[in-house]
N, C-alpha and C positions, 0 to 999 in steps of 0.2 A: 727712954724716949721712944715714942712710936710715931711713925709717919704713915699716912695712907699712900698706897701705891696704885697705879693704873697698870693693868695687865692686858695685853693685846695678844690674841692667838689667831693664827692663820695657817693654812696649808699651802705649801709651795711644791714645785716639781723640779727635779734635776735629772738630766739624762745620765745614762751609765758612764762611769769613768770620767765625768766632767767636773770642772771647777768653774763656778759662776759667782759673780758678784751681784747681789740684789740690793735694791734701794728700799729702805723701810717705808711702808705705806705708799709705795708708788712714787710719791714726791719726797719722802724721807725727811721732811722738815722737823727739826728738833729744837728744843729750848734749853735753858740752863739747868734743867733737872738732871738727876742721875738716870742714865739709860743703860740697859743691858739687853742682850739678845741671846737666845738659846735655840738649838735645833735638835729635834728628835726624829730619827728615821721611823717610817711607818711600814707595815707589811712584814714580809719574811725575806730572809737572805739579803738584808740591806745594812748599810753602814754609811753614815755621813759625818763629816767633821766640820766644825766651825773654825775656819782658819784665822779669822780676825774681823774686827769691825773698825770703821773709820768715820770720823766726823770731819766734814770740810765745809768751808764757807765760800760762797761765790762772791763776785765783785760787789753785789748789793748787800752782803752780810747775811744772806739767808743760809742757814746751816742745814746740812743733810747728813743722814747716817746711812752708810752702806755696810754690808756684811758679806763675807766671802765664805761659800760652802763648797766642800768637795765631796763628791760621791765616790766612796771607796770600793764600789762593787761594779760588776758588769750588768747590773740590773737597773733599768729606769726606776727612779725612786721618788715617792712623795715623802715629804717630811713636814712635821709640825714645827712652826716657828713661833716662839714666844718672845715678846718684848715687854720689858718692865720699865716703868717710868715712876720715879719717886721725886715729888716736887722739891724744889729748892726753897727752904723757908729761912731766908736771911733775916 
């Protein structure tokens, strides 16, 4: 069985030694599809970790996806963020 996937790529920034939580797409609104996020450090002497991702719903039922990234170095770092969405075909 094969499903089509949507792939979203963007570049984000994290200061040296910091841990930040980012919201996917600014507003982070997600649906019932499968979602996953990855991070890849850019440049030299860099290292980032994806510590986790969370989906939460507000009082109106709007769901958002946030993800937490840690910069493991003393260098300000840009990283490539990839998000994958595979539709739910019930």
